[in-house]
C-alpha positions in Angstrom: 162.3 86.7 -143.4 159.5 84.1 -143.5 157.9 83.9 -147.0 160.9 85.2 -148.9 162.1 81.7 -150.0 161.6 81.5 -153.7 163.0 78.0 -154.2 161.4 75.2 -156.2 157.8 74.5 -155.0 158.1 77.2 -152.3 154.7 77.3 -150.6 155.0 80.7 -149.0 153.5 84.0 -149.7 155.8 86.8 -150.9 155.9 89.0 -147.8 157.0 92.1 -149.6 154.1 91.8 -152.1 151.8 91.1 -149.1 152.9 94.3 -147.3 152.6 96.4 -150.4 149.2 95.1 -151.2 148.0 95.5 -147.6 149.2 99.1 -147.6 147.4 99.8 -150.9 144.1 98.4 -149.5 144.5 100.3 -146.2 145.1 103.6 -148.1 141.7 103.0 -149.7 140.1 102.8 -146.2 139.5 99.1 -146.4 141.1 97.9 -143.2 138.8 95.0 -142.8 139.7 93.7 -146.2 143.4 94.1 -145.4 143.0 92.0 -142.3 141.1 89.3 -144.3 143.9 89.2 -146.9 146.5 88.8 -144.1 144.4 85.9 -142.6 144.4 84.1 -145.9 148.1 84.7 -146.3 148.7 83.1 -142.9 146.5 80.2 -143.8 148.4 79.6 -147.0 151.7 79.7 -145.2 150.5 77.3 -142.5 149.2 74.9 -145.1 152.5 74.7 -147.0 150.3 74.5 -150.2 152.2 75.7 -153.2 149.1 75.4 -155.3 147.5 78.1 -153.1 150.6 80.4 -152.8 151.3 80.8 -156.5 147.9 82.3 -157.5 147.7 84.2 -154.1 151.1 85.9 -154.9 149.7 86.8 -158.4 146.6 88.2 -156.6 148.9 90.4 -154.4 150.9 91.6 -157.5 147.7 92.6 -159.3 146.3 94.3 -156.2 149.4 96.6 -156.1 148.7 97.9 -159.6 147.5 101.5 -159.9 144.4 100.2 -161.6 144.0 96.5 -160.7 142.1 94.5 -163.2 139.1 93.0 -161.4 138.8 90.0 -163.5 142.5 89.0 -162.8 141.9 89.7 -159.1 138.9 87.4 -159.0 140.6 84.6 -161.0 143.8 84.6 -158.8 141.7 84.9 -155.6 139.4 82.0 -156.6 142.3 79.8 -157.5 144.1 80.4 -154.2 141.0 79.7 -152.2 140.1 76.6 -154.1 143.5 75.2 -153.2 142.8 75.6 -149.4 140.5 73.4 -147.3 137.2 75.1 -146.5 136.7 76.6 -143.1 134.4 79.2 -141.5 137.3 81.6 -141.0 138.5 81.2 -144.6 135.0 81.7 -146.0 134.5 84.8 -143.8 137.8 86.3 -145.0 136.9 85.4 -148.6 133.5 87.2 -148.4 135.3 90.4 -147.2 137.9 90.3 -149.9 135.4 89.6 -152.7 133.9 93.0 -152.0 136.9 94.3 -154.0 135.5 92.8 -157.1 
């Protein structure tokens, strides 16, 4: 499955964590945020940028927690985004997700 490679310098999102996090967000009636998270995951996978995938995967792990810590979400999210090139689509997705914190 794409994204399950955990080898050295793997620049892929953890798809199981992605699906669990998306389900968590959807259950909270935040479908637009789930779509935005998926868009960023796809951008990270397309970029092949390990510097973005590591904090993004940490973001996904924290998001799955029963009580995610907002500070950790923000730190991981910001680190992942700062590792990607800026684009209108990325910025739009970021604005949606940042409503979580």
